[in-house]
MARBAGU-801048 format. One record per residue (C-alpha): x, y, z; chain. Coordinates in nm, 3 decimals. Each point is the difference from the previous one (the first is absolute). Example, Ala and Ser with C-alpha at 12.3 -4.5 7.8 and 13.67 -1.06 7.14 Angstrom:
residues 2
       x       y       z cadena
   1.230  -0.450   0.780      A
   0.137   0.344  -0.066      A
This chain:
residues 355
       x       y       z cadena
  -3.636  -4.935  -1.740      A
   0.042   0.341   0.163      A
   0.344   0.152   0.056      A
  -0.065   0.285   0.243      A
   0.214   0.169   0.263      A
  -0.146   0.216   0.279      A
  -0.341   0.075   0.147      A
  -0.042   0.380   0.006      A
   0.257   0.062  -0.274      A
  -0.065  -0.292  -0.237      A
   0.239  -0.088  -0.282      A
  -0.114  -0.275  -0.237      A
   0.260  -0.109  -0.257      A
  -0.071  -0.181  -0.325      A
   0.157  -0.112  -0.327      A
   0.256  -0.252  -0.123      A
   0.369   0.015  -0.081      A
  -0.056  -0.064  -0.372      A
  -0.357   0.129  -0.030      A
  -0.099   0.343  -0.128      A
   0.116   0.167   0.319      A
  -0.020   0.025   0.379      A
  -0.183   0.243   0.223      A
  -0.155   0.092   0.330      A
  -0.335   0.126   0.124      A
   0.065   0.228   0.298      A
  -0.295   0.079   0.226      A
  -0.027   0.205   0.318      A
   0.225   0.297  -0.081      A
  -0.163   0.314   0.142      A
  -0.106   0.267  -0.248      A
   0.235   0.293  -0.061      A
   0.336  -0.182   0.026      A
   0.243   0.144  -0.256      A
   0.134  -0.264  -0.239      A
   0.346   0.052  -0.147      A
   0.038  -0.223  -0.304      A
   0.376   0.066  -0.011      A
   0.028  -0.166   0.344      A
  -0.184  -0.306  -0.132      A
   0.236  -0.011  -0.301      A
   0.309   0.035   0.220      A
  -0.114  -0.276   0.234      A
  -0.069  -0.232  -0.294      A
   0.342   0.071  -0.150      A
   0.161  -0.129   0.321      A
  -0.146  -0.349  -0.048      A
  -0.038  -0.042  -0.375      A
   0.197  -0.263  -0.193      A
   0.268   0.071  -0.258      A
   0.258   0.120   0.252      A
   0.356  -0.127   0.035      A
   0.024  -0.353   0.149      A
  -0.380  -0.034  -0.014      A
  -0.261  -0.138  -0.239      A
   0.060   0.128  -0.353      A
  -0.374   0.049  -0.056      A
  -0.045   0.359  -0.126      A
  -0.319   0.142   0.146      A
  -0.051   0.379   0.012      A
  -0.250  -0.052   0.286      A
  -0.204   0.306  -0.086      A
  -0.294   0.023   0.241      A
  -0.334   0.126  -0.129      A
  -0.255   0.135   0.249      A
  -0.337  -0.101  -0.143      A
  -0.235   0.134   0.269      A
  -0.030   0.163   0.342      A
   0.236   0.295  -0.060      A
  -0.111   0.341  -0.132      A
   0.219   0.309  -0.032      A
   0.282  -0.201   0.165      A
  -0.207  -0.065   0.314      A
  -0.185  -0.308   0.118      A
  -0.378   0.016  -0.023      A
  -0.067  -0.250   0.279      A
  -0.117  -0.260  -0.253      A
   0.201  -0.310  -0.099      A
   0.322   0.063  -0.190      A
   0.087  -0.242  -0.280      A
   0.368  -0.032  -0.093      A
   0.107  -0.175  -0.321      A
   0.351  -0.101  -0.115      A
   0.022  -0.150  -0.347      A
   0.227  -0.298  -0.074      A
   0.213   0.090  -0.304      A
   0.290  -0.248  -0.007      A
  -0.128  -0.355   0.046      A
   0.179  -0.305  -0.141      A
  -0.253  -0.277   0.044      A
   0.189  -0.248  -0.219      A
   0.245  -0.043   0.291      A
  -0.281  -0.183   0.184      A
  -0.110  -0.239  -0.274      A
   0.087  -0.298   0.223      A
  -0.286   0.088   0.237      A
  -0.218  -0.151   0.140      A
   0.143  -0.343  -0.084      A
   0.338   0.069   0.165      A
  -0.050   0.211   0.318      A
   0.302   0.194   0.120      A
   0.166  -0.094   0.332      A
  -0.069   0.256   0.273      A
  -0.295   0.159  -0.183      A
  -0.377  -0.012   0.044      A
  -0.053  -0.146  -0.348      A
  -0.129  -0.342   0.106      A
  -0.222   0.111   0.295      A
  -0.156   0.272  -0.219      A
  -0.053  -0.240  -0.290      A
  -0.175  -0.252   0.224      A
  -0.206   0.254   0.195      A
  -0.126   0.170  -0.318      A
  -0.072  -0.336  -0.164      A
   0.244   0.087  -0.277      A
  -0.124   0.355  -0.061      A
   0.277   0.207   0.163      A
   0.220   0.236  -0.202      A
   0.340  -0.127   0.111      A
   0.218   0.212  -0.232      A
   0.259   0.188   0.204      A
  -0.173  -0.108   0.320      A
  -0.341   0.136  -0.102      A
  -0.176   0.169   0.292      A
   0.265  -0.131   0.241      A
   0.271   0.199  -0.175      A
   0.208   0.274   0.156      A
  -0.136   0.208  -0.291      A
  -0.304   0.065   0.220      A
   0.217   0.188   0.249      A
   0.002   0.290  -0.250      A
  -0.359   0.107   0.081      A
   0.079  -0.036   0.372      A
   0.286   0.246  -0.038      A
  -0.219   0.229  -0.211      A
  -0.270  -0.008   0.271      A
   0.252   0.111   0.262      A
   0.112   0.282  -0.230      A
  -0.366   0.099  -0.039      A
  -0.040   0.051   0.378      A
   0.341   0.164   0.053      A
  -0.146   0.334   0.113      A
  -0.250  -0.174   0.228      A
   0.291  -0.190   0.161      A
   0.187   0.327   0.051      A
  -0.309   0.153   0.164      A
  -0.012  -0.297   0.239      A
   0.359   0.073   0.102      A
   0.192  -0.325  -0.039      A
   0.302  -0.082  -0.215      A
   0.151  -0.329  -0.118      A
   0.358  -0.082  -0.096      A
   0.118  -0.324  -0.161      A
   0.317  -0.161  -0.126      A
   0.122  -0.341  -0.109      A
   0.183  -0.115   0.312      A
   0.101  -0.353  -0.104      A
   0.082  -0.183  -0.321      A
   0.127  -0.354   0.049      A
   0.244   0.016   0.293      A
   0.080   0.373  -0.044      A
  -0.154   0.226   0.265      A
  -0.023   0.379  -0.005      A
   0.012   0.231   0.299      A
  -0.351   0.099   0.115      A
  -0.177   0.305  -0.145      A
   0.010   0.175   0.337      A
   0.382  -0.006   0.000      A
   0.016   0.236  -0.299      A
  -0.033   0.375  -0.002      A
  -0.060   0.181  -0.327      A
   0.115  -0.217  -0.292      A
   0.259   0.214  -0.178      A
   0.113  -0.240  -0.272      A
  -0.240  -0.209  -0.205      A
   0.217  -0.242  -0.202      A
  -0.117  -0.221  -0.283      A
   0.018  -0.306   0.226      A
  -0.216   0.177   0.260      A
  -0.258   0.084  -0.266      A
  -0.003  -0.351  -0.148      A
  -0.023  -0.178   0.336      A
  -0.221   0.260   0.175      A
   0.240  -0.016   0.296      A
   0.114   0.308   0.194      A
   0.322  -0.159   0.125      A
   0.259   0.076  -0.269      A
   0.245  -0.275   0.095      A
  -0.270  -0.268   0.029      A
  -0.162   0.119  -0.324      A
   0.321  -0.063  -0.197      A
   0.022  -0.356   0.133      A
  -0.372  -0.057  -0.068      A
   0.043   0.124  -0.356      A
   0.283  -0.246  -0.065      A
  -0.200  -0.287   0.153      A
  -0.309   0.072  -0.211      A
   0.213   0.025  -0.314      A
   0.184  -0.329   0.062      A
  -0.323  -0.179   0.096      A
  -0.173   0.122  -0.316      A
   0.289  -0.119  -0.218      A
  -0.042  -0.349   0.149      A
  -0.365   0.000  -0.106      A
  -0.107  -0.007   0.363      A
  -0.167   0.233   0.253      A
   0.058   0.110   0.359      A
  -0.212   0.092   0.306      A
  -0.027   0.346   0.155      A
  -0.150   0.205   0.283      A
  -0.151   0.348   0.016      A
   0.024   0.214   0.313      A
  -0.273   0.252   0.093      A
  -0.010   0.277   0.260      A
  -0.325   0.192   0.057      A
   0.016   0.337   0.177      A
  -0.272   0.236   0.118      A
  -0.273  -0.237   0.116      A
  -0.191   0.137   0.300      A
  -0.079  -0.228   0.292      A
  -0.298  -0.229  -0.062      A
  -0.010  -0.071  -0.375      A
  -0.133  -0.352  -0.062      A
  -0.300  -0.213   0.088      A
  -0.019  -0.277   0.263      A
   0.124  -0.348  -0.081      A
  -0.032  -0.095  -0.368      A
   0.019   0.354  -0.137      A
   0.275   0.109   0.236      A
   0.284   0.202  -0.149      A
   0.235  -0.298  -0.039      A
  -0.266  -0.258  -0.107      A
  -0.145   0.236  -0.263      A
   0.344   0.082  -0.139      A
   0.116  -0.363   0.011      A
  -0.307  -0.122  -0.190      A
   0.046   0.258  -0.275      A
   0.378  -0.032  -0.026      A
  -0.016  -0.379  -0.022      A
  -0.225   0.041  -0.306      A
   0.288   0.154  -0.197      A
   0.118  -0.271  -0.241      A
   0.302  -0.196   0.136      A
  -0.029   0.137   0.358      A
   0.092  -0.276   0.243      A
   0.028   0.155   0.348      A
  -0.065   0.322   0.191      A
   0.182   0.129   0.308      A
  -0.103   0.288   0.228      A
   0.236   0.178   0.240      A
   0.262  -0.244   0.128      A
  -0.169  -0.274  -0.201      A
   0.137  -0.350   0.044      A
   0.287   0.137   0.210      A
  -0.254   0.051   0.280      A
  -0.003  -0.375   0.069      A
   0.354   0.031   0.136      A
  -0.079   0.296   0.227      A
  -0.126   0.029   0.358      A
  -0.307   0.210   0.073      A
   0.220   0.246   0.187      A
   0.194   0.056  -0.325      A
  -0.296   0.011  -0.234      A
  -0.239   0.219   0.201      A
   0.001   0.375  -0.067      A
  -0.058   0.254   0.276      A
  -0.240   0.290  -0.042      A
   0.130   0.347   0.080      A
  -0.135   0.355   0.012      A
   0.285   0.223  -0.117      A
  -0.216   0.208  -0.235      A
  -0.303   0.022   0.227      A
  -0.172  -0.292  -0.174      A
   0.041  -0.378   0.035      A
   0.266  -0.120  -0.243      A
   0.249  -0.276  -0.076      A
   0.354   0.012  -0.135      A
   0.066  -0.011  -0.376      A
   0.118  -0.360   0.031      A
  -0.312  -0.118   0.185      A
  -0.281  -0.219  -0.133      A
  -0.217   0.195  -0.243      A
  -0.312  -0.200   0.085      A
  -0.144  -0.160   0.314      A
  -0.329  -0.190   0.012      A
  -0.055   0.082  -0.367      A
   0.014   0.377   0.067      A
   0.280   0.237  -0.102      A
   0.208   0.130   0.291      A
   0.131   0.319  -0.159      A
   0.346  -0.154  -0.045      A
   0.123  -0.087  -0.350      A
  -0.135  -0.332  -0.129      A
   0.275  -0.223  -0.142      A
  -0.080  -0.281  -0.245      A
   0.194  -0.247  -0.213      A
  -0.157  -0.182  -0.294      A
   0.187  -0.306  -0.128      A
  -0.034  -0.116  -0.362      A
   0.086  -0.337  -0.149      A
   0.219  -0.022  -0.311      A
  -0.207   0.060  -0.317      A
  -0.128  -0.336  -0.124      A
   0.044   0.061  -0.375      A
   0.362  -0.085  -0.081      A
   0.172  -0.109  -0.319      A
   0.199  -0.260   0.190      A
  -0.135  -0.347  -0.083      A
  -0.249  -0.139   0.253      A
  -0.212  -0.314   0.017      A
  -0.379   0.021   0.000      A
  -0.309  -0.205  -0.085      A
  -0.159  -0.023  -0.341      A
  -0.364  -0.035   0.107      A
  -0.101  -0.125  -0.346      A
   0.246  -0.290  -0.015      A
   0.027  -0.053   0.376      A
   0.379  -0.004  -0.025      A
   0.262   0.229   0.146      A
   0.210   0.192  -0.247      A
   0.253   0.283  -0.011      A
  -0.106   0.362  -0.039      A
   0.202   0.314  -0.061      A
  -0.225   0.306   0.036      A
   0.050   0.254  -0.279      A
  -0.122   0.357  -0.001      A
   0.080   0.311   0.203      A
   0.025  -0.039   0.375      A
   0.153   0.167   0.304      A
   0.300  -0.176   0.159      A
  -0.097   0.154   0.338      A
  -0.326   0.141   0.138      A
   0.112   0.255   0.262      A
   0.106   0.300  -0.215      A
  -0.334   0.020  -0.182      A
  -0.199  -0.119   0.303      A
   0.117   0.286   0.228      A
  -0.239   0.260  -0.154      A
  -0.278  -0.261   0.010      A
   0.061  -0.063   0.370      A
  -0.011   0.375   0.066      A
  -0.324   0.036  -0.196      A
  -0.171  -0.289   0.180      A
   0.095   0.149   0.338      A
  -0.133   0.343  -0.102      A
  -0.334  -0.144  -0.114      A
  -0.048  -0.216   0.311      A
   0.090   0.275   0.246      A
  -0.214   0.259  -0.180      A
  -0.293  -0.241   0.020      A
   0.056  -0.059   0.373      A
   0.026   0.372   0.077      A
  -0.318   0.076  -0.197      A
  -0.178  -0.273   0.196      A
   0.126   0.144   0.328      A
């Protein structure tokens, strides 16, 4: 089974949550791109476990570059990234495969592999494999800068708490602990989100969340027709992030309540070139319009919870109670935000290189 993103810039991820490690093979980076390993390390630190109100798994997430980089520059050959697993606790999954967890891929993977899948910690389905995705985006950071686009993200919703949109903020002056923990730029909303995550975690339960994305600096025409259009390509990749459940672009589902006269954006020529307003659709017909592209990615509550649930014992054929032990996130959004940003950077870089 191949797990590859992109066509010109190809990122193939591999590994298991409780195996020796996880990694990525990155192909298609032009030769001569400067690689800053401190950027890769910083990006990984934004998603790694062990943070407050997150999984207690302590992984340093040190990324080793095994090939394709010489004197801090890409050679044009494939780059192999490797991140060792150093804090596994496989005994927490001793009930597998006989007792598959509710909300997880345990049973489908067990059946598909004819009993050969490594199910510990989710195996190859685990959010652990988002680490090499983030590392891959850090690897191409200077290439992205050369291409001229920039991506901003925040957690915009946890449960029924909604933050003000990214575009409503100027420079963020104060970065409180709650803002850091929740990855939300709205200070007031972040405090409420923090309290909700904390109370949910104490109950042994989990909660859903959403990540907001705004992409600036795309020229007109990025994207391919139909199935590799800007939105389809992004939607396909973003929906592959573990626990993603829905994607919205622009006005999203609110558009069903609008008239065409409200939703349509008018072209203008104030700068001497065709352009749209900053609030306009960032993509039309699968091509970028030059306006910012706005996205929301919605995540389900994490499935591994200590609260008692009922599931099937496939050995006995009976249902029985299960309380999942181990170290798990009570909410996806705060650690998913850097993953969402990385996926968008990789997809858009691939589309621009193809153009």
